[in-house]
N, C-alpha and C positions, 0 to 999 in steps of 0.2 A: 504494500500500500504506500502511496506517496501523498504526503500532505505538504501544501506550500502556502504560507501566508504571503499575500501579494498586494501590490497596488495601493499602498497607503500614501505614497508620494511624500515629498519633502515637507509639505504643510501638515501632514498628519503623522509623521514618524513618532513613535513612542506612545501613541494613544493606547493601543491594545496592550503593550507591555506594562503600562502604568495602571491599567484598569484594575480597580479594586484595591489599590494601595492607599487610598485616602482613609484616614482614621475618622471615626465618629467623634463628634464633640462631646465633652464631658459636662458642659454647662448649657442649659437651655437659654434661648434668647428671650428677654422680657417682651411683653406686648406693648409696642409703641410704633409710631409711624415710620421711624427710621428702619426698624427691623422688618416691618411689613413690606417696606420698599425693597429691602434685600431679598426677601422671600419671593416677592413679585418678579423681580428681575431674574431670579433663578428659574422660576417656574413658567414664565410666560411662553417661551418657545414650545413647551409641552402642549400648551393649549392650542397653539397654531397648528402644530403637526396633527393633533387630534382633529381639529376642525377640517383641515384640508384632507386628512386621511379618511374621514367619514364621507366626504364627497366622492373619493375614489372607491371606497368600499361599496357605495351605492351603485357606482358605474365606473369601471367594468367589474369591480369586485376585488376582494383581497387576494393577493398572489396571482393576479391576472394582469395582463399587459393592456395598456390603452395607448393608442397612437393618435396624435394630432398631426395629420399629414397635410395640413394646409397652413399657410403663413398666417399668424395671428392678426386679427383686426380689432376694431372697436367693439365688437359684440362679445369678445372673450372677457369674462369678469371673474373667473375662478381664481386666478393668481395675480396678486398685486405686482405692478411694474413688469409686465411681460415683455418679451423681446419679439422683434419682427425679423430676426436674422436666421432663425433656425426652426425646424420642425421638431416636435417633442415626442418622446416615448416615456411613458410614466407607469409606475406600478407601486402600489402600496403593499409592502411585504410584511407578513406576520410570521415570525420564526419560532414560536413557542413549541410547535409540534415537530420541528425538524427543518432540514435545509430546504432552501428554494433554489432551483437551478436556473441560471441565466446563461443564455448563449449569446455571445457578442460577435459581430462580424469583424472582418479585417478590411481596412481601407487606409492605405498609407498616403493618399493624396488629398482626400477631402477631410476637412477638420470635423471631428466629432468627439464628444465625451459622454460617458455614462457614469454618473456620479451616484454615490450612496450616502444618504443622510440619516443619522440616527434621530431618536426622538427629541434631542436637544437642538436639531438642525445642523449639527456639525457634519461636514463632508469628511467621512472617515476612510473612504476608499474610492477608487475610480478606474475606469478603463477608457482608453482612447488615444488621441493623437499625442498628447504629452506624456501620459503615465505609462503607456504600453507601446509607444511608437506606432500606433494605429493597428496593432495586432489584437485580434479577438481570441475566442476560445470558449471553453466550458468552465463555468464558475459556480461554486456552491456558496450561497450566502447563508451563514450560520449564526444563530443567536449566541448570547453571552455564555450560556451554560451547556451548549451542545459539544460533545467530545466523541462523536462516533467515528467510524472508519469511512474512508472515501476511496473510490476506485482510482486507478492510475489515469493520468491525463486530466484530472479535475483540479482546478485552482481554488483555494479556500480563501474566502473573505469573511472575517468574523466581525460582527457588529457588537457594540457595547449595550445595545438595547434590542428587544424583540420586535419593535416597530421600526421599520426602515422605509424611507421613501427613495425609490430608484427613479432617477430622472435623466433621460438621455437627450442630448442636443445634437442635431446634425445641421451644419450650415447649408444654406440655400442661396445661390447667387441669383435670386430673382425668380419670377414665375416660370421662365423658360427652363430653369434648372430643377424644377420641383420633381419631375419624373425620376431622374437618376437618384436624387436624394431619397425619395420614397422607396426605391429599390433597395438601398442600403438599410433603411429603417425596417423593411420587411424581414430582414435577416435577424433581428433581435427577438429573442423569445424568452418567456418566463414560465416555469411550471413548478409546482410543489412536489417534493418527493414523499410526502406523507399522505396517508389515507384519512387522517384526522382533519376535519375542516378547520380553517383558521378561525381564531377567536374574533367575534364581532366587537365593535365598540359599543359598550353598554350605555354610556352617559352621553347624551346628545349635547353638542355645543350650541348654546342659545345666545349668550351674551357674555363677553369678557368683563362687563361692568357689573354682572350679577355675582356676588361673592359665593353664594351657594353653588351656582353652576361652575364658576371658575375653580373652586377648590375640589369639587367632585370630579371634574374632568382631569385636572392635574393629578389627583390622587389615583385615579384609575390608570393613567398613563404610567405612573411610577410603579404601581402594583403589577403591571403587565411585564415588567423586566426585573425579576428578582436577581440579587447578587451583587448589588452595589458597584457595578462596573462603570468606569468613566465618571461622568458628572453625577451619577446616582450615588457615588460615594460621599457626596456632600449633603445628602438629603437629611441626615440626622440633625443637622444644624437648625432645621426649620420645622421640626415636629411640633414644638410648642406654639407655632404660628399656624398650624393646620395643614402644612404641606408635608406629604410623605406619610400621612395617616392612612389607616384602613379605609377603603372606598366607602364603607358604611358608617364612617365616623360622622358624628353629628356635632358641628361646631357650637360653641357656647354663644349666647347672644352678644357678649362683649367682643368676641372674636369676629363675628359676622359684622358687627357695627364698625369695627376698625377696618376691615377689608372693604366694606361698602363706602366708607369715607375716603379710602385711599385709591381705589381702582380708577376712577376718572383722572386723578392726578397722575397715576402711573402711566396710563395710556397717553396722556398729554406729554409726559416726560419722554416717552419713546418717540412720539412724533417730532418733538423738538430735537432729540438726539440724532434722529435720522437725517436732519438737515446738516449736521457736521459743521456748524457755524464757526467753531474754533479752528477749523481746517480750511477755511475759505481763502482762495487766492484768485483775484481778478473775477470774482463772482462765482467761481467753481468750488464746490466742496470736494476736497480730496478725501477718499475713504480712510478711516482709521485702520491701522494695521491689525490683522487678525480676522478679518471678515471671512466667515464660512469655516473657521478653523476651531479646533479644540481649545487653543490658547486664548481665544477671544474673551473679553470680560463679559460678565453676565449682562451688563447694560448694553454693550454693543451687540451681543447675540440676540437680545430681545428686540432691539431697535430694528435689526435686519429682519427678524421674523415678522415684524409688523409692516415694514415699508419695502422690503426687498427679499422676501422669502425665497430660498434656494439659491442665494448668491454663492458664486464659486470662490474658492481660495484664490489669493492674489497671484500665485504662480500660473493659474489657469486664466484668470480674467481680472481686470481692474475696472472699477466703476467710478465715474465722476458725475456729480449732480449740480445742476444750476437752478436755483429758485429766485435768485436775486441778480440784479445788474451789478456791475463793479462798484457803483456808487451806493448800493444798498437798497434801492427800490425793488419791489417785487417785479419779477418778469410777468408780462401780461400780453395777451394777443391784441390789446388795444393799441400797442406800439409796434414798430417795425425794428428788426435787428439784423445785423450782418455778423456772421461768424466766419472769420478768415482763417483757413487752414494753410499753414506755410508749405512751401515746396517740400516734397519728400513725405508729407503726410505724418501720420502718427506712428511712432516706433513700436510696431508689433510684428510678430512672426506668423500670425494667423489673419485676423481681420479686425476692423473697427466699425462702429456705427454710432450715429447720433440719433437718439430717439426722443420723440415728443410725447408728453403725458399731460393729462388733465387731472389736477389734484381733486380728491374727494374729501368730504368733511370728516370721514373716519380715519384719515391719514393714509389711505391707500391711493394708488395711481393707476390710471387706465388710459388707453388710447381714446382720442376724440375723433368722431366722424369728420371727414373732409372730402372735398369734391374729386380728388385724384387718388384716394385710397392710399396715401403715402403716410406712413407712421414713423419712418426712420430714413436716414440717408447715410451713405458710407462709401467705403472704398470699392464696393461691388455695385454701386448705383451707376447705371449706364447713362452716357451722354451728358455728364456734368461738364459745364463750361469752365475752363481754366483761364486764369489771367496769364499775361505774357511771361511772367516769371515762374509759372507753374503752380502758383497758389490758387486756392478755390474759395470763392465767396458763397457761403450758404445763406440764403435769404429766409429769415424766420419771421413770419407774419401771418395774420389771419386772412387777409384779402389775397386773392391769387394775383401774383405780379405779372407784368408784361415785359417785353423786351428780351434782349439776348440771354440774360441770366435767369429767365423764368424756369429753366430746367433745373435750377439749383434750389428750388423752393421746398422748404420743410414746413408744411401747414401747421399753424398754431390754433388752439381753441380761441374763442372770442374773449375769454376772461383769463384767470390765472393759469399759468403753465409751469411745467417743470421739464427740464432737459436732462437726459442721461447719456453720457458718453461711455460706451463699452469698448474695451481694448482686450482682445483675446490673444493669449500668449504674449503678454507685454514684455518688451525688452528691458534690460537692466536700467537704462536711463529713465524709463517710466516707473519702474518699481522703486527706484531710488529717489524719485520725486525731482530729478534734475531736469527732465523735460516738462515744461509747463503748458497747460491747456490754454489756448488763446482765449482772450475775453470776448464777450458779446458786445458789439457796439450799437448803440441806439441810433437809428437813422433819423 
């Protein structure tokens, strides 16, 4: 028999080796707002994974694959801050009864990644262009407590939790490239090796501002993965605050009152955090280090779960956001902007895209309908007009422009807007923050 732990990547090295090594605290935290905040920032990703996992459990089902083989448009509302660069393959894996087998294809020319996120939203393993050089194969995804034998030729990926979100991305160079991208996607398969049905989610997510629902969902998610692996090793710190208790635990009125008073503040804190105001340069928010990784702080992990769920580790992709003009005013479609990209473009080894979003009141972001069905623009966009020096002026406005550079239009909503710049396989000058994103200039 051959067993091979694989594909953790530089951003995830040491996760599985360290799992379960955290010690339980010897002293309970007293009930106050500061400690409720600590517990909330620890637990919030569990709520989001349960919420989105319940959607996938309903369709196509647990341990079953679902493909989105069309480029995302304004009608897609399941995932906040979607991209328009790739088609998706998604599966909600439930590993308590045994391994789930994933077959991944091989393609050394087209960028793709298949990433695995645990219940805390950390990317703990992956397959694809960067991590496996585009080589696929047969993989068994196993839970934290499984230790069975595996046949020869099977690669083992162990998760710190029994709930895993598998999300695959395959780049598409526009509508004309969709057919070959779908052909690659069709080679991804998922099936369970167990005759035991996967456990359903018992507690339905209704509102993260409802303390009874929030605690019940979080406690169910923790109970689904016994063994204190990974971040679950920290759960004992928050028992006195209602996190990590038996799913049938009935919180006291004082505990419920404390959570009820804090939850709206906590969600507001996450919305504020996701703007990364302290990291703004020329109107662009540079992401904090650790996005999508085990080493992220609880606050960063929770903010990403709210505003950018399923964000990739920095070695795979970097994300820059703009909500404000360089002078501090909010970006809005009532004004016109030009974004000039210098000659040579953005330093990446895969591709880049600039995506337009319309902010929602709940802190999430979605595409806005527009007359040309364009939601992003990038290095794969055809017929962009270049300046004499090779630079490109991207026109960002609500009204459709005319003239020679009309092909460079990125449509904006009529009101508030948010821009996201994605850079896949960023080069060292981007990861080191030496290359600066050009500012938006108001016309």
